[in-house]
All heavy atoms as an XYZ file, in Angstrom:
732
protein
N      37.232    198.328    -47.594
C      35.795    198.283    -47.511
C      35.366    198.977    -46.226
O      36.015    198.856    -45.203
C      35.332    196.819    -47.500
C      33.861    196.671    -47.335
S      33.192    194.982    -47.256
C      34.220    194.043    -48.301
N      34.273    199.704    -46.296
C      33.743    200.319    -45.091
C      32.473    199.593    -44.664
O      31.902    198.811    -45.409
C      33.463    201.808    -45.333
O      32.421    201.976    -46.266
N      32.063    199.854    -43.453
C      30.869    199.239    -42.897
C      29.818    200.318    -42.710
O      30.101    201.385    -42.160
C      31.201    198.587    -41.554
C      30.077    197.853    -40.845
C      29.647    196.629    -41.647
C      30.523    197.440    -39.445
N      28.607    200.043    -43.183
C      27.491    200.967    -43.005
C      26.391    200.290    -42.216
O      26.157    199.087    -42.355
C      26.910    201.405    -44.355
S      27.919    202.571    -45.257
N      25.729    201.077    -41.406
C      24.535    200.638    -40.699
C      23.342    201.214    -41.438
O      23.272    202.427    -41.674
C      24.536    201.136    -39.255
C      23.260    200.884    -38.454
C      23.014    199.387    -38.280
C      23.339    201.587    -37.110
N      22.416    200.346    -41.828
C      21.190    200.758    -42.513
C      20.034    200.506    -41.556
O      19.776    199.366    -41.167
C      20.966    199.962    -43.822
C      19.652    200.373    -44.475
C      22.135    200.145    -44.772
N      19.371    201.591    -41.153
C      18.158    201.476    -40.355
C      16.990    201.713    -41.290
O      17.003    202.659    -42.083
C      18.152    202.508    -39.223
C      19.301    202.393    -38.227
C      19.205    203.508    -37.188
C      19.324    201.031    -37.559
N      15.979    200.853    -41.194
C      14.860    200.947    -42.131
C      13.558    200.584    -41.443
O      13.550    199.895    -40.415
C      15.082    200.021    -43.330
C      15.320    198.596    -42.934
N      14.297    197.725    -42.625
C      16.463    197.899    -42.777
C      14.803    196.547    -42.317
N      16.123    196.618    -42.390
N      12.471    201.069    -42.005
C      11.137    200.715    -41.533
C      10.387    200.110    -42.708
O       9.905    200.836    -43.579
C      10.415    201.944    -40.991
C       9.029    201.608    -40.458
O       8.665    200.417    -40.416
O       8.304    202.541    -40.088
N      10.336    198.797    -42.754
C       9.639    198.096    -43.828
C       8.305    197.531    -43.353
O       7.650    196.793    -44.081
C      10.511    196.961    -44.379
C      11.885    197.360    -44.914
C      12.642    196.133    -45.387
C      11.776    198.381    -46.013
N       7.912    197.874    -42.125
C       6.655    197.361    -41.573
C       5.479    197.748    -42.461
O       5.359    198.890    -42.889
C       6.420    197.892    -40.162
C       7.396    197.314    -39.172
O       7.852    196.192    -39.325
N       7.729    198.075    -38.157
N       4.647    196.783    -42.724
C       3.447    197.033    -43.507
C       3.658    197.041    -45.008
O       2.703    197.224    -45.754
N       4.894    196.871    -45.456
C       5.140    196.829    -46.891
C       4.845    195.432    -47.428
O       5.007    194.444    -46.713
C       6.595    197.197    -47.206
C       7.034    198.619    -46.891
C       8.469    198.822    -47.331
C       6.128    199.634    -47.549
N       4.438    195.350    -48.680
C       4.207    194.031    -49.267
C       5.502    193.204    -49.271
O       6.605    193.747    -49.322
C       3.777    194.337    -50.703
C       3.429    195.779    -50.736
C       4.156    196.435    -49.609
N       5.342    191.896    -49.226
C       6.497    190.994    -49.205
C       7.400    191.219    -50.408
O       8.622    191.129    -50.306
C       6.028    189.544    -49.149
N       6.808    191.550    -51.575
C       7.622    191.785    -52.778
C       8.542    192.993    -52.598
O       9.670    193.008    -53.087
C       6.744    192.048    -54.014
C       5.605    191.097    -54.251
C       4.350    191.471    -53.458
O       3.810    192.585    -53.605
O       3.916    190.622    -52.684
N       8.050    194.022    -51.911
C       8.865    195.213    -51.684
C      10.017    194.907    -50.736
O      11.147    195.339    -50.957
C       8.008    196.346    -51.136
N       9.739    194.153    -49.690
C      10.799    193.774    -48.757
C      11.842    192.915    -49.462
O      13.046    193.095    -49.278
C      10.210    193.028    -47.565
C      11.208    192.793    -46.471
C      10.589    192.256    -45.199
O       9.372    192.396    -45.000
O      11.356    191.682    -44.406
N      11.387    191.995    -50.307
C      12.312    191.153    -51.080
C      13.170    192.015    -52.002
O      14.386    191.822    -52.090
C      11.523    190.133    -51.894
C      12.394    189.185    -52.681
C      11.563    188.164    -53.436
C      12.481    187.232    -54.188
N      12.069    186.941    -55.509
N      12.566    192.993    -52.670
C      13.311    193.887    -53.565
C      14.363    194.676    -52.789
O      15.481    194.884    -53.268
C      12.351    194.835    -54.277
N      14.025    195.114    -51.577
C      14.946    195.872    -50.730
C      16.189    195.037    -50.424
O      17.320    195.487    -50.605
C      14.219    196.271    -49.440
C      15.059    197.049    -48.477
C      15.192    198.411    -48.609
C      15.685    196.422    -47.411
C      15.950    199.154    -47.704
C      16.439    197.135    -46.500
C      16.569    198.513    -46.653
N      15.988    193.799    -49.982
C      17.134    192.965    -49.616
C      17.899    192.476    -50.839
O      19.120    192.308    -50.780
C      16.702    191.833    -48.690
C      16.415    192.333    -47.304
C      15.119    192.524    -46.876
C      17.447    192.666    -46.444
C      14.853    193.026    -45.607
C      17.207    193.168    -45.176
C      15.895    193.346    -44.758
N      17.233    192.297    -51.958
C      17.950    191.982    -53.199
C      18.832    193.153    -53.613
O      19.940    192.959    -54.111
C      16.968    191.624    -54.308
C      16.381    190.242    -54.147
C      15.313    189.908    -55.176
O      14.881    190.799    -55.950
O      14.891    188.741    -55.205
N      18.353    194.380    -53.390
C      19.154    195.573    -53.714
C      20.398    195.638    -52.835
O      21.472    196.033    -53.297
C      18.308    196.836    -53.566
N      20.267    195.248    -51.574
C      21.448    195.201    -50.695
C      22.444    194.189    -51.244
O      23.633    194.471    -51.359
C      21.054    194.864    -49.242
C      20.343    196.053    -48.604
C      22.292    194.474    -48.425
C      19.821    195.800    -47.209
N      21.963    193.006    -51.614
C      22.865    191.969    -52.113
C      23.538    192.391    -53.419
O      24.710    192.086    -53.638
C      22.119    190.644    -52.309
C      23.038    189.516    -52.637
C      23.833    188.941    -51.665
C      23.147    189.047    -53.930
C      24.707    187.905    -51.963
C      24.017    188.017    -54.246
C      24.797    187.444    -53.258
N      22.814    193.120    -54.289
C      23.397    193.599    -55.554
C      24.632    194.449    -55.320
O      25.601    194.381    -56.063
C      22.386    194.468    -56.313
C      21.277    193.732    -56.978
C      20.241    194.699    -57.551
O      20.475    195.930    -57.571
O      19.179    194.212    -57.962
N      24.566    195.285    -54.307
C      25.623    196.268    -54.089
C      26.625    195.828    -53.024
O      27.745    196.321    -52.989
C      24.985    197.628    -53.737
C      25.906    198.758    -54.107
C      24.564    197.700    -52.300
C      25.223    200.082    -54.156
N      26.214    194.893    -52.168
C      27.076    194.509    -51.053
C      26.817    193.062    -50.641
O      26.009    192.811    -49.749
C      26.826    195.444    -49.867
N      27.502    192.114    -51.267
C      27.324    190.722    -50.850
C      27.680    190.495    -49.377
O      27.175    189.573    -48.763
C      28.265    189.941    -51.761
C      28.472    190.826    -52.943
C      28.371    192.235    -52.427
N      28.551    191.365    -48.814
C      28.879    191.290    -47.390
C      27.883    192.121    -46.607
O      28.009    193.340    -46.504
C      30.286    191.831    -47.122
C      31.363    190.810    -47.350
O      31.055    189.606    -47.269
O      32.496    191.209    -47.602
N      26.876    191.462    -46.065
C      25.910    192.156    -45.227
C      25.401    191.194    -44.168
O      25.504    189.979    -44.319
C      24.756    192.729    -46.051
C      23.975    191.704    -46.787
N      24.379    191.185    -48.003
C      22.836    191.070    -46.473
C      23.508    190.284    -48.399
N      22.559    190.189    -47.491
N      24.878    191.768    -43.092
C      24.393    190.955    -41.996
C      23.168    191.612    -41.393
O      23.260    192.727    -40.872
C      25.493    190.789    -40.958
C      25.133    189.901    -39.812
C      24.578    188.664    -39.880
C      25.297    190.192    -38.437
N      24.396    188.152    -38.616
C      24.836    189.082    -37.713
C      25.802    191.278    -37.743
C      24.853    189.029    -36.326
C      25.825    191.222    -36.367
C      25.351    190.104    -35.674
N      22.004    190.970    -41.485
C      20.811    191.508    -40.825
C      21.022    191.469    -39.313
O      21.119    190.397    -38.713
C      19.689    190.563    -41.256
C      20.227    189.811    -42.427
C      21.712    189.767    -42.256
N      21.152    192.619    -38.724
C      21.464    192.738    -37.301
C      20.228    192.486    -36.443
O      20.289    191.791    -35.443
C      22.029    194.131    -37.038
C      22.520    194.465    -35.658
C      23.645    193.540    -35.248
C      22.990    195.907    -35.610
N      19.126    193.071    -36.844
C      17.859    192.953    -36.116
C      16.771    193.436    -37.055
O      17.049    193.960    -38.132
C      17.895    193.810    -34.851
N      15.536    193.266    -36.640
C      14.439    193.799    -37.438
C      14.641    195.305    -37.578
O      14.784    196.008    -36.577
C      13.110    193.513    -36.747
O      12.059    194.086    -37.480
N      14.737    195.779    -38.794
C      14.924    197.201    -39.018
C      16.362    197.669    -39.059
O      16.618    198.863    -39.136
N      17.320    196.737    -39.018
C      18.732    197.131    -39.022
C      19.571    196.089    -39.767
O      19.466    194.897    -39.500
C      19.252    197.281    -37.598
N      20.404    196.578    -40.692
C      21.302    195.720    -41.455
C      22.679    196.374    -41.476
O      22.796    197.571    -41.722
C      20.813    195.545    -42.913
C      21.753    194.656    -43.704
C      19.407    194.997    -42.958
N      23.711    195.581    -41.223
C      25.086    196.041    -41.400
C      25.522    195.632    -42.796
O      25.289    194.502    -43.227
C      26.006    195.415    -40.357
C      25.807    195.928    -38.933
C      26.547    195.046    -37.943
C      26.268    197.372    -38.824
N      26.154    196.575    -43.500
C      26.513    196.366    -44.900
C      27.982    196.714    -45.101
O      28.394    197.848    -44.826
C      25.633    197.246    -45.819
C      26.031    197.086    -47.269
C      24.153    196.925    -45.627
N      28.773    195.749    -45.576
C      30.145    196.011    -45.974
C      30.122    196.462    -47.431
O      29.657    195.723    -48.294
N      30.593    197.669    -47.691
C      30.450    198.231    -49.034
C      31.559    199.221    -49.351
O      32.210    199.736    -48.458
C      29.072    198.911    -49.189
O      28.915    199.362    -50.516
C      28.906    200.068    -48.229
N      31.713    199.480    -50.630
C      32.653    200.499    -51.098
C      31.938    201.796    -51.475
O      32.580    202.771    -51.807
C      33.438    199.976    -52.314
C      34.333    198.799    -52.010
C      35.467    199.115    -51.047
O      35.877    200.290    -50.941
O      35.936    198.176    -50.388
N      30.608    201.788    -51.456
C      29.862    202.978    -51.861
C      29.589    203.872    -50.656
O      29.667    203.444    -49.506
C      28.533    202.617    -52.580
C      28.807    201.748    -53.805
C      27.561    201.927    -51.641
N      29.254    205.119    -50.931
C      28.964    206.074    -49.862
C      27.595    205.787    -49.246
O      26.734    205.161    -49.874
C      28.967    207.495    -50.420
O      27.825    207.700    -51.244
N      27.370    206.266    -48.022
C      26.048    206.114    -47.422
C      24.937    206.726    -48.276
O      23.864    206.130    -48.410
C      26.181    206.835    -46.076
C      27.622    206.676    -45.725
C      28.336    206.815    -47.050
N      25.190    207.872    -48.879
C      24.162    208.514    -49.720
C      23.845    207.654    -50.946
O      22.671    207.504    -51.316
C      24.611    209.905    -50.149
N      24.868    207.093    -51.569
C      24.634    206.233    -52.731
C      23.840    204.997    -52.326
O      22.899    204.599    -53.009
C      25.959    205.837    -53.374
C      25.768    205.039    -54.642
C      25.714    205.679    -55.876
C      25.596    203.654    -54.611
C      25.517    204.966    -57.041
C      25.393    202.930    -55.772
C      25.354    203.592    -56.987
O      25.145    202.876    -58.136
N      24.208    204.376    -51.209
C      23.503    203.193    -50.732
C      22.049    203.531    -50.423
O      21.137    202.799    -50.806
C      24.211    202.622    -49.502
C      23.622    201.357    -48.877
C      23.487    200.226    -49.888
C      24.468    200.934    -47.682
N      21.811    204.643    -49.740
C      20.437    205.074    -49.446
C      19.625    205.229    -50.727
O      18.507    204.719    -50.836
C      20.451    206.390    -48.676
C      19.061    206.934    -48.367
C      19.021    208.442    -48.226
N      19.558    209.087    -49.414
C      20.196    210.256    -49.389
N      20.407    210.891    -48.263
N      20.640    210.786    -50.520
N      20.189    205.932    -51.700
C      19.474    206.168    -52.960
C      19.206    204.866    -53.701
O      18.133    204.673    -54.270
C      20.250    207.139    -53.842
C      20.289    208.543    -53.259
O      19.504    208.837    -52.333
O      21.117    209.346    -53.732
N      20.175    203.956    -53.691
C      20.010    202.652    -54.326
C      18.851    201.883    -53.696
O      18.019    201.294    -54.397
C      21.327    201.875    -54.205
C      21.299    200.502    -54.776
N      21.279    200.247    -56.133
C      21.283    199.281    -54.156
C      21.252    198.941    -56.330
N      21.253    198.340    -55.152
N      18.786    201.894    -52.369
C      17.721    201.185    -51.668
C      16.368    201.850    -51.892
O      15.356    201.162    -52.086
C      18.042    201.091    -50.173
C      19.288    200.271    -49.842
C      19.613    200.376    -48.363
C      19.128    198.827    -50.270
N      16.333    203.178    -51.886
C      15.078    203.896    -52.159
C      14.560    203.559    -53.551
O      13.366    203.307    -53.728
C      15.278    205.405    -52.039
C      15.376    205.887    -50.606
C      15.409    207.397    -50.509
N      14.129    207.904    -50.962
C      13.978    209.021    -51.660
N      15.010    209.756    -51.995
N      12.787    209.425    -52.029
N      15.457    203.553    -54.539
C      15.032    203.237    -55.908
C      14.454    201.821    -56.002
O      13.476    201.590    -56.710
C      16.199    203.400    -56.884
C      16.522    204.842    -57.223
C      17.531    204.943    -58.361
N      18.789    204.270    -58.086
C      19.846    204.840    -57.506
N      19.800    206.117    -57.154
N      20.959    204.159    -57.320
N      15.037    200.883    -55.269
C      14.516    199.512    -55.316
C      13.088    199.458    -54.781
O      12.248    198.728    -55.319
C      15.415    198.559    -54.526
O      15.263    198.724    -53.126
N      12.804    200.229    -53.755
C      11.452    200.238    -53.201
C      10.474    200.952    -54.126
O       9.343    200.509    -54.311
C      11.455    200.872    -51.809
C      12.130    200.024    -50.735
C      12.288    200.811    -49.449
C      11.355    198.742    -50.480
N      10.920    202.044    -54.725
C      10.055    202.770    -55.665
C       9.713    201.876    -56.853
O       8.561    201.822    -57.292
C      10.706    204.100    -56.097
C       9.961    204.731    -57.256
C      10.774    205.060    -54.911
N      10.715    201.134    -57.359
C      10.448    200.190    -58.464
C       9.447    199.115    -58.043
O       8.689    198.601    -58.859
C      11.747    199.542    -58.944
C      12.572    200.414    -59.847
C      13.704    199.638    -60.520
N      14.582    198.949    -59.595
C      15.666    199.481    -59.030
N      16.009    200.731    -59.293
N      16.408    198.769    -58.207
N       9.443    198.775    -56.749
C       8.498    197.781    -56.235
C       7.128    198.396    -55.943
O       6.221    197.705    -55.508
C       9.060    197.125    -54.978
N       7.002    199.701    -56.185
C       5.709    200.359    -56.038
C       5.413    200.939    -54.677
O       4.262    201.259    -54.373
N       6.438    201.104    -53.835
C       6.217    201.673    -52.504
C       7.258    202.755    -52.211
O       8.291    202.846    -52.869
C       6.280    200.591    -51.396
C       5.187    199.574    -51.580
C       7.629    199.929    -51.346
N       6.951    203.554    -51.229
C       7.898    204.566    -50.753
C       8.304    204.195    -49.334
O       7.445    203.936    -48.498
C       7.270    205.946    -50.762
C       7.000    206.478    -52.135
C       6.900    208.002    -52.053
N       6.985    208.645    -53.334
C       8.097    208.821    -54.039
N       9.231    208.356    -53.586
N       8.089    209.451    -55.177
N       9.601    204.176    -49.058
C      10.030    203.851    -47.691
C       9.638    204.972    -46.738
O       9.695    206.152    -47.093
C      11.551    203.742    -47.807
C      11.903    204.580    -48.988
C      10.735    204.479    -49.934
N       9.198    204.607    -45.541
C       8.838    205.646    -44.583
C      10.067    206.169    -43.845
O      10.082    207.308    -43.406
C       7.805    205.130    -43.587
O       8.329    204.047    -42.856
N      11.113    205.324    -43.714
C      12.321    205.773    -43.033
C      13.505    204.936    -43.488
O      13.437    203.712    -43.517
C      12.147    205.623    -41.513
C      13.252    206.265    -40.676
S      14.702    205.269    -40.346
C      14.063    203.924    -39.405
N      14.577    205.620    -43.855
C      15.859    204.984    -44.164
C      16.951    205.870    -43.583
O      16.951    207.081    -43.820
C      16.090    204.899    -45.674
C      15.590    203.693    -46.432
C      15.854    203.880    -47.922
C      16.228    202.425    -45.947
N      17.859    205.278    -42.849
C      19.022    205.998    -42.343
C      20.227    205.126    -42.644
O      20.233    203.938    -42.310
C      18.903    206.225    -40.833
C      20.058    207.003    -40.200
C      19.527    207.869    -39.085
C      21.158    206.102    -39.711
N      21.226    205.697    -43.309
C      22.442    204.964    -43.649
C      23.627    205.778    -43.148
O      23.754    206.961    -43.476
C      22.565    204.740    -45.178
C      23.826    203.952    -45.497
C      21.327    204.040    -45.722
N      24.478    205.156    -42.341
C      25.646    205.840    -41.807
C      26.825    204.873    -41.729
O      26.637    203.666    -41.593
C      25.352    206.441    -40.415
O      26.463    207.239    -40.000
C      25.072    205.370    -39.374
N      28.019    205.416    -41.840
C      29.214    204.587    -41.690
C      29.390    204.213    -40.220
O      29.054    204.968    -39.326
C      30.447    205.343    -42.154
C      30.492    205.533    -43.647
C      31.899    205.891    -44.099
N      31.899    206.524    -45.402
C      31.767    205.888    -46.546
N      31.618    204.588    -46.554
N      31.779    206.543    -47.691
N      29.954    203.029    -40.007
C      30.248    202.539    -38.660
C      31.753    202.665    -38.466
O      32.523    202.171    -39.287
C      29.797    201.069    -38.502
C      30.200    200.524    -37.144
C      28.293    200.948    -38.721
N      32.182    203.324    -37.396
C      33.618    203.498    -37.180
C      34.300    202.196    -36.764
O      33.656    201.263    -36.288
C      33.682    204.526    -36.044
C      32.397    204.341    -35.300
C      31.374    203.932    -36.336
N      35.602    202.147    -36.934
C      36.381    200.963    -36.598
C      36.453    200.682    -35.112
O      36.712    199.555    -34.707
N      36.210    201.695    -34.280
C      36.281    201.479    -32.834
C      34.903    201.150    -32.248
O      34.568    201.508    -31.140
C      36.900    202.687    -32.134
C      36.060    203.950    -32.289
O      35.147    203.986    -33.133
O      36.328    204.920    -31.561
N      34.146    200.414    -32.986
C      32.810    199.967    -32.625
C      32.835    199.149    -31.330
O      33.716    198.332    -31.122
C      32.286    199.105    -33.784
C      31.027    198.298    -33.606
C      29.825    199.231    -33.569
C      30.881    197.335    -34.772
N      31.873    199.390    -30.456
C      31.714    198.597    -29.239
C      30.383    197.859    -29.323
O      29.386    198.428    -29.749
C      31.745    199.502    -28.009
N      30.373    196.588    -28.960
C      29.159    195.785    -29.061
C      28.915    195.014    -27.770
O      29.815    194.855    -26.933
C      29.250    194.767    -30.210
O      30.248    193.813    -29.907
C      29.548    195.438    -31.528
N      27.711    194.506    -27.649
C      27.349    193.607    -26.553
C      26.209    192.728    -27.038
O      25.269    193.210    -27.663
C      26.901    194.384    -25.317
C      26.348    193.493    -24.257
N      27.142    192.730    -23.440
C      25.079    193.210    -23.909
C      26.378    192.030    -22.628
N      25.116    192.302    -22.895
N      26.303    191.458    -26.784
C      25.207    190.546    -27.057
C      25.126    190.018    -28.474
O      24.150    189.356    -28.817
N      26.124    190.295    -29.294
C      26.109    189.741    -30.645
C      26.542    188.281    -30.605
O      27.395    187.901    -29.803
C      27.059    190.517    -31.564
C      26.713    191.968    -31.856
C      27.764    192.564    -32.780
C      25.341    192.090    -32.472
N      25.976    187.464    -31.495
C      26.444    186.071    -31.555
C      27.887    186.019    -32.044
O      28.383    186.960    -32.670
C      25.492    185.414    -32.556
C      24.899    186.523    -33.336
C      24.929    187.749    -32.467
N      28.558    184.918    -31.771
C      29.969    184.753    -32.138
C      30.183    184.981    -33.630
O      31.164    185.614    -34.039
C      30.469    183.370    -31.729
N      29.264    184.487    -34.484
C      29.442    184.680    -35.926
C      29.331    186.158    -36.307
O      29.991    186.614    -37.221
C      28.455    183.836    -36.736
C      27.053    184.384    -36.766
C      26.021    183.499    -36.111
O      26.376    182.544    -35.429
O      24.837    183.787    -36.296
N      28.523    186.909    -35.582
C      28.416    188.344    -35.840
C      29.688    189.081    -35.459
O      30.152    189.953    -36.179
N      30.252    188.724    -34.313
C      31.522    189.323    -33.882
C      32.622    189.011    -34.894
O      33.396    189.886    -35.269
C      31.918    188.803    -32.499
C      31.027    189.267    -31.381
C      31.314    190.675    -30.921
O      32.333    191.274    -31.327
O      30.499    191.188    -30.138
N      32.679    187.763    -35.363
C      33.696    187.367    -36.350
C      33.494    188.129    -37.656
O      34.464    188.583    -38.267
C      33.640    185.860    -36.584
N      32.250    188.251    -38.099
C      31.964    188.978    -39.330
C      32.398    190.431    -39.218
O      33.019    190.971    -40.130
C      30.463    188.878    -39.654
C      30.097    189.514    -40.946
C      30.189    188.956    -42.189
C      29.582    190.830    -41.143
N      29.760    189.851    -43.145
C      29.384    191.009    -42.523
C      29.279    191.885    -40.284
C      28.897    192.184    -43.063
C      28.787    193.056    -40.818
C      28.598    193.203    -42.207
N      32.092    191.062    -38.089
C      32.502    192.461    -37.880
C      34.025    192.600    -37.927
O      34.540    193.527    -38.557
C      31.976    192.973    -36.539
C      30.510    193.356    -36.507
C      30.083    193.663    -35.076
C      30.244    194.532    -37.402
N      34.736    191.717    -37.249
C      36.209    191.783    -37.276
C      36.737    191.660    -38.691
O      37.660    192.364    -39.091
C      36.802    190.695    -36.384
C      36.812    191.042    -34.904
C      37.680    190.080    -34.106
N      37.255    188.694    -34.200
C      36.287    188.133    -33.491
N      35.627    188.852    -32.605
N      35.991    186.858    -33.636
N      36.128    190.759    -39.469
C      36.569    190.555    -40.839
C      36.318    191.800    -41.692
O      37.196    192.231    -42.441
C      35.846    189.353    -41.459
C      36.261    189.056    -42.871
C      35.488    187.873    -43.454
O      35.171    186.942    -42.700
O      35.214    187.912    -44.657
N      35.128    192.361    -41.593
C      34.774    193.525    -42.417
C      35.574    194.753    -42.002
O      36.048    195.510    -42.837
C      33.259    193.808    -42.371
C      32.918    195.118    -43.040
C      32.478    192.666    -43.009
N      35.740    194.951    -40.702
C      36.441    196.140    -40.218
C      37.962    195.961    -40.224
O      38.679    196.953    -40.149
C      35.969    196.498    -38.800
C      34.540    196.998    -38.708
C      34.125    197.134    -37.250
C      34.378    198.322    -39.440
N      38.431    194.705    -40.309
C      39.865    194.430    -40.241
C      40.554    194.848    -41.452
O      41.625    195.272    -41.626
């Protein structure tokens, strides 16, 4: 499994669209962790382009267009600071 970082701008979108976005993440990747507002780490087997397109389609079906989506793989030599213990453990598990 690889780890992807999804950066998104859902500000101002209806609650239904935001719900559809996160349901789409869960459909494709039950292993995910909301890192911060506008950022989600996703453990997945799909490519960043496929994940981006999947998330865009979920928003379009909800009647909105995302203003910004960036999806990229996270390398195994990731360096972090300030993550909670459960986040560090989750990262080790996904990247291990």
